[in-house]
C-alpha positions, 0 to 999 in steps of 0.5 A: 253285931260287931265282930271279934278282932284278931289280936295277932293282927292288931297294930298301933295304927288300929288304935291311934285314931281311937284315942279319946274314944270310949270302949266297953269292958264287959265284966261279971258286974256289967259294962264298964266304960273305958276311955282310951287315953294313950297309945304308945310304941313299946319297943322292938318285938317279934310281933308283926306290927311291933309292940305297943301299949294302951292306957284306958281310964275308967271312972274312979271306984272299985278296982277290977282285978287284972284279967282278960276282959272282953272289950268292945269298940264300934269300929275295932270289934270285940277284943279279949284283952289282958288289962292290968290296973295301974293305979289312980290316973287323972280322971279315974282308975287306969288300966294298961294293956301291952301287945308284944 
């Protein structure tokens, strides 16, 4: 079983090697595959490791509302991430997460 990740300890360096890999967003309707397409620094922060943002892309289709979703990755584990729909992006529906 994949363990749960502690969001407070995750850093941009944890996600950068997994750009272009697939994560699984758990929803009431089932699993939605998300491709991590962008990992970006997000300025100064009091957060250990600094602030950063992630952009995920799901296949085009119905939008899911902004909410906290369990997101699973085989290396990083399961993370409870607040995802915000950001509109159509190349390849489908974009979802953004910011760690501050």
